[in-house]
C-alpha positions as a Python dict, from the first residue, in 0.01 Angstrom:
ca = {
    (1, 'M'): (0, 0, 0),
    (2, 'R'): (129, 327, -85),
    (3, 'I'): (29, 625, 138),
    (4, 'T'): (107, 966, 5),
    (5, 'T'): (91, 1296, 194),
    (6, 'W'): (71, 1620, 18),
    (7, 'N'): (24, 1979, 106),
    (8, 'V'): (-138, 2109, -207),
    (9, 'N'): (-136, 2490, -116),
    (10, 'G'): (-484, 2511, -248),
    (11, 'I'): (-627, 2221, -444),
    (12, 'R'): (-793, 2429, -711),
    (13, 'A'): (-446, 2600, -800),
    (14, 'A'): (-282, 2272, -788),
    (15, 'I'): (-544, 2138, -1035),
    (16, 'R'): (-448, 2411, -1281),
    (17, 'K'): (-65, 2326, -1224),
    (18, 'G'): (-86, 1923, -1287),
    (19, 'F'): (-202, 1772, -949),
    (20, 'S'): (-397, 1490, -1136),
    (21, 'R'): (-87, 1395, -1352),
    (22, 'H'): (130, 1393, -1054),
    (23, 'I'): (-102, 1165, -866),
    (24, 'S'): (-123, 936, -1167),
    (25, 'E'): (255, 901, -1167),
    (26, 'I'): (287, 854, -763),
    (27, 'Q'): (-1, 600, -782),
    (28, 'P'): (-92, 621, -413),
    (29, 'D'): (-329, 370, -271),
    (30, 'V'): (-431, 639, 8),
    (31, 'L'): (-378, 997, -38),
    (32, 'L'): (-388, 1244, 267),
    (33, 'L'): (-429, 1598, 161),
    (34, 'Q'): (-377, 1936, 346),
    (35, 'E'): (-447, 2286, 285),
    (36, 'I'): (-714, 2225, 46),
    (37, 'R'): (-845, 2579, 88),
    (38, 'C'): (-1195, 2525, -64),
    (39, 'T'): (-1537, 2323, 3),
    (40, 'P'): (-1623, 2025, -227),
    (41, 'E'): (-1884, 2210, -379),
    (42, 'Q'): (-1631, 2453, -510),
    (43, 'L'): (-1458, 2157, -701),
    (44, 'P'): (-1508, 2014, -1042),
    (45, 'E'): (-1707, 1682, -1041),
    (46, 'E'): (-1376, 1492, -1140),
    (47, 'I'): (-1193, 1598, -825),
    (48, 'R'): (-1515, 1611, -597),
    (49, 'N'): (-1593, 1258, -680),
    (50, 'P'): (-1277, 1110, -871),
    (51, 'D'): (-1338, 791, -1048),
    (52, 'G'): (-1190, 504, -849),
    (53, 'W'): (-1170, 672, -526),
    (54, 'Y'): (-1344, 700, -216),
    (55, 'V'): (-1311, 1053, -94),
    (56, 'T'): (-1397, 1238, 237),
    (57, 'W'): (-1340, 1603, 301),
    (58, 'N'): (-1293, 1830, 603),
    (59, 'P'): (-1292, 2172, 481),
    (60, 'A'): (-1242, 2485, 713),
    (61, 'T'): (-1553, 2713, 789),
    (62, 'K'): (-1342, 3011, 668),
    (63, 'K'): (-1334, 3032, 302),
    (64, 'G'): (-1006, 2977, 124),
    (65, 'Y'): (-839, 2847, 414),
    (66, 'S'): (-676, 2534, 545),
    (67, 'G'): (-879, 2215, 539),
    (68, 'T'): (-767, 1825, 486),
    (69, 'A'): (-910, 1545, 294),
    (70, 'I'): (-845, 1174, 241),
    (71, 'W'): (-855, 988, -71),
    (72, 'S'): (-848, 595, -90),
    (73, 'R'): (-874, 313, -332),
    (74, 'F'): (-1029, 115, -72),
    (75, 'P'): (-1376, 170, 126),
    (76, 'F'): (-1352, 372, 440),
    (77, 'E'): (-1445, 174, 766),
    (78, 'D'): (-1467, 486, 968),
    (79, 'V'): (-1450, 847, 913),
    (80, 'S'): (-1409, 1125, 1194),
    (81, 'V'): (-1285, 1483, 1205),
    (82, 'G'): (-1107, 1678, 1486),
    (83, 'I'): (-916, 1602, 1812),
    (84, 'D'): (-1072, 1578, 2156),
    (85, 'C'): (-1038, 1935, 2249),
    (86, 'D'): (-1184, 2050, 1908),
    (87, 'P'): (-1436, 1794, 1780),
    (88, 'A'): (-1591, 2058, 1557),
    (89, 'D'): (-1254, 2143, 1395),
    (90, 'T'): (-1355, 2455, 1227),
    (91, 'E'): (-1008, 2509, 1081),
    (92, 'G'): (-1025, 2154, 908),
    (93, 'R'): (-694, 2042, 1064),
    (94, 'V'): (-759, 1671, 1119),
    (95, 'I'): (-962, 1398, 927),
    (96, 'R'): (-927, 1046, 1040),
    (97, 'C'): (-1045, 707, 892),
    (98, 'V'): (-984, 338, 878),
    (99, 'V'): (-885, 157, 558),
    (100, 'K'): (-800, -223, 550),
    (101, 'G'): (-781, -228, 920),
    (102, 'I'): (-534, 79, 929),
    (103, 'H'): (-611, 390, 1109),
    (104, 'L'): (-500, 682, 916),
    (105, 'A'): (-506, 1063, 986),
    (106, 'S'): (-435, 1377, 762),
    (107, 'V'): (-320, 1648, 964),
    (108, 'Y'): (-232, 2011, 900),
    (109, 'L'): (-106, 2161, 1227),
    (110, 'P'): (-119, 2547, 1288),
    (111, 'S'): (175, 2766, 1168),
    (112, 'G'): (276, 3035, 1399),
    (113, 'S'): (474, 3220, 1126),
    (114, 'S'): (236, 3514, 1134),
    (115, 'G'): (311, 3643, 1472),
    (116, 'P'): (269, 3588, 1852),
    (117, 'L'): (-90, 3509, 1854),
    (118, 'R'): (-94, 3234, 1592),
    (119, 'Q'): (217, 3101, 1777),
    (120, 'E'): (20, 3066, 2088),
    (121, 'V'): (-257, 2903, 1896),
    (122, 'K'): (11, 2657, 1764),
    (123, 'D'): (149, 2582, 2090),
    (124, 'R'): (-181, 2523, 2239),
    (125, 'W'): (-246, 2273, 1964),
    (126, 'L'): (77, 2081, 2012),
    (127, 'G'): (-16, 2019, 2356),
    (128, 'D'): (-367, 1898, 2262),
    (129, 'F'): (-241, 1707, 1979),
    (130, 'Q'): (1, 1524, 2173),
    (131, 'T'): (-273, 1415, 2435),
    (132, 'W'): (-474, 1281, 2136),
    (133, 'V'): (-213, 1083, 1969),
    (134, 'T'): (-70, 933, 2278),
    (135, 'R'): (-383, 725, 2313),
    (136, 'H'): (-297, 553, 1968),
    (137, 'Q'): (71, 495, 2016),
    (138, 'H'): (22, 126, 2110),
    (139, 'S'): (-329, 46, 1966),
    (140, 'A'): (-427, -78, 1619),
    (141, 'P'): (-197, 14, 1335),
    (142, 'F'): (-193, 386, 1290),
    (143, 'I'): (-10, 632, 1031),
    (144, 'L'): (-27, 989, 1078),
    (145, 'G'): (58, 1212, 766),
    (146, 'G'): (73, 1579, 711),
    (147, 'D'): (215, 1908, 740),
    (148, 'L'): (324, 1945, 1101),
    (149, 'N'): (487, 2271, 1042),
    (150, 'I'): (801, 2179, 1239),
    (151, 'A'): (1157, 2085, 1124),
    (152, 'H'): (1248, 1851, 1407),
    (153, 'T'): (1628, 1867, 1380),
    (154, 'E'): (1919, 2055, 1208),
    (155, 'S'): (1912, 1774, 958),
    (156, 'D'): (1555, 1892, 852),
    (157, 'I'): (1628, 2246, 761),
    (158, 'F'): (1903, 2387, 531),
    (159, 'Y'): (1967, 2706, 745),
    (160, 'A'): (1943, 2569, 1094),
    (161, 'K'): (2151, 2851, 1260),
    (162, 'S'): (1967, 3155, 1117),
    (163, 'N'): (1636, 2980, 1195),
    (164, 'E'): (1675, 2922, 1561),
    (165, 'N'): (1423, 3211, 1656),
    (166, 'T'): (1182, 3092, 1348),
    (167, 'S'): (860, 2947, 1403),
    (168, 'G'): (852, 2579, 1279),
    (169, 'F'): (1237, 2556, 1435),
    (170, 'L'): (1172, 2709, 1772),
    (171, 'P'): (1339, 2505, 2051),
    (172, 'H'): (1015, 2422, 2231),
    (173, 'E'): (860, 2292, 1913),
    (174, 'R'): (1159, 2083, 1838),
    (175, 'L'): (1169, 1948, 2210),
    (176, 'W'): (794, 1872, 2163),
    (177, 'F'): (880, 1664, 1821),
    (178, 'G'): (1136, 1476, 2016),
    (179, 'Q'): (897, 1396, 2303),
    (180, 'L'): (647, 1269, 2045),
    (181, 'L'): (893, 1033, 1878),
    (182, 'N'): (1037, 930, 2248),
    (183, 'S'): (651, 819, 2332),
    (184, 'G'): (666, 570, 2076),
    (185, 'W'): (583, 719, 1749),
    (186, 'H'): (828, 664, 1451),
    (187, 'D'): (935, 910, 1171),
    (188, 'L'): (902, 670, 909),
    (189, 'V'): (1092, 887, 629),
    (190, 'R'): (1393, 977, 865),
    (191, 'E'): (1423, 597, 945),
    (192, 'H'): (1411, 523, 591),
    (193, 'F'): (1683, 787, 494),
    (194, 'G'): (1887, 777, 813),
    (195, 'A'): (2126, 1051, 915),
    (196, 'M'): (2133, 1269, 584),
    (197, 'Q'): (2058, 1617, 521),
    (198, 'G'): (1713, 1630, 427),
    (199, 'P'): (1539, 1504, 203),
    (200, 'Y'): (1340, 1845, 237),
    (201, 'T'): (964, 1882, 147),
    (202, 'W'): (899, 2248, 147),
    (203, 'W'): (1077, 2527, 10),
    (204, 'S'): (1024, 2907, 23),
    (205, 'N'): (937, 3114, -296),
    (206, 'R'): (1225, 3358, -199),
    (207, 'G'): (1550, 3355, -378),
    (208, 'K'): (1642, 3004, -535),
    (209, 'A'): (1550, 2792, -249),
    (210, 'R'): (1344, 2561, -443),
    (211, 'E'): (1596, 2548, -730),
    (212, 'L'): (1884, 2490, -513),
    (213, 'D'): (1700, 2258, -270),
    (214, 'R'): (1750, 2465, 19),
    (215, 'G'): (1451, 2374, 232),
    (216, 'W'): (1261, 2247, 550),
    (217, 'R'): (1144, 1898, 601),
    (218, 'I'): (810, 1966, 775),
    (219, 'D'): (577, 1690, 595),
    (220, 'Y'): (566, 1363, 770),
    (221, 'L'): (446, 1019, 769),
    (222, 'L'): (457, 889, 1154),
    (223, 'S'): (350, 535, 1273),
    (224, 'N'): (282, 399, 1606),
    (225, 'V'): (448, 110, 1711),
    (226, 'T'): (199, -134, 1568),
    (227, 'A'): (240, -29, 1214),
    (228, 'R'): (615, 27, 1211),
    (229, 'P'): (698, -330, 1091),
    (230, 'Y'): (482, -280, 783),
    (231, 'L'): (731, -32, 637),
    (232, 'K'): (907, -119, 327),
    (233, 'S'): (1030, 226, 175),
    (234, 'A'): (966, 588, 175),
    (235, 'Q'): (1025, 856, -101),
    (236, 'I'): (997, 1261, -148),
    (237, 'H'): (850, 1338, -488),
    (238, 'R'): (1042, 1659, -517),
    (239, 'Q'): (903, 1743, -892),
    (240, 'G'): (543, 1776, -728),
    (241, 'G'): (681, 2049, -502),
    (242, 'L'): (847, 2232, -770),
    (243, 'E'): (552, 2222, -1018),
    (244, 'V'): (229, 2209, -837),
    (245, 'S'): (272, 2320, -476),
    (246, 'D'): (562, 2483, -238),
    (247, 'H'): (528, 2150, -64),
    (248, 'A'): (649, 1784, -207),
    (249, 'P'): (431, 1492, -204),
    (250, 'V'): (586, 1235, 45),
    (251, 'S'): (506, 854, 10),
    (252, 'I'): (560, 538, 216),
    (253, 'D'): (508, 186, 99),
    (254, 'L'): (387, -49, 353),
    (255, 'D'): (362, -434, 341),
    (256, 'V'): (8, -508, 412),
    (257, 'S'): (-149, -840, 323),
}
């Protein structure tokens, strides 16, 4: 089973830039989307109800903002949105389902880059989200995929020193990520690639960051202990991040009978 996560930076814009072609090339069995920035009703029928897919959407209440979705080649056994502290999930941050016995969640954690108030929102989310995922770390196989808006270590960001005071690489955010992994969750992409620089999943539009591959790794696929033995391989589809979104699609292949 191939699971792909992708922050599309607005699915309507992504469609115009080649979204469908890249999905055909990647061939995921499950697609976890973030930052869709629309409601299903604003999409063409072939995207709202794509042929050969089961689809569930969790748009934000605010138009043109945030939102998540899951596409699956297999029927959904269960679908829910939000986390314990925010079951309404008006920003469309989390959507969860079960596919072939595997629990999956598409996650778009808040960014704090716009200022102190949003950083406070992000920090509250980190605490509440950790409480939520802790309940699943030793349960049925669980894969979390999405844009977590944090580069965990210096290996996950090209300009580490100059970003030490930047949201997404703040010491307490990195500590939070480390605690999440220490509690039993696995960063499947890092475990596959090992101790190398990158591979990055997001690039600024400034300068030549995308062209020179000077980015951040903030898009993750995490598993709980039960799902970890299923991992076969992982990859970053960088071209999708150059042509369609400022984020690249990220995939894992699982050995699931």
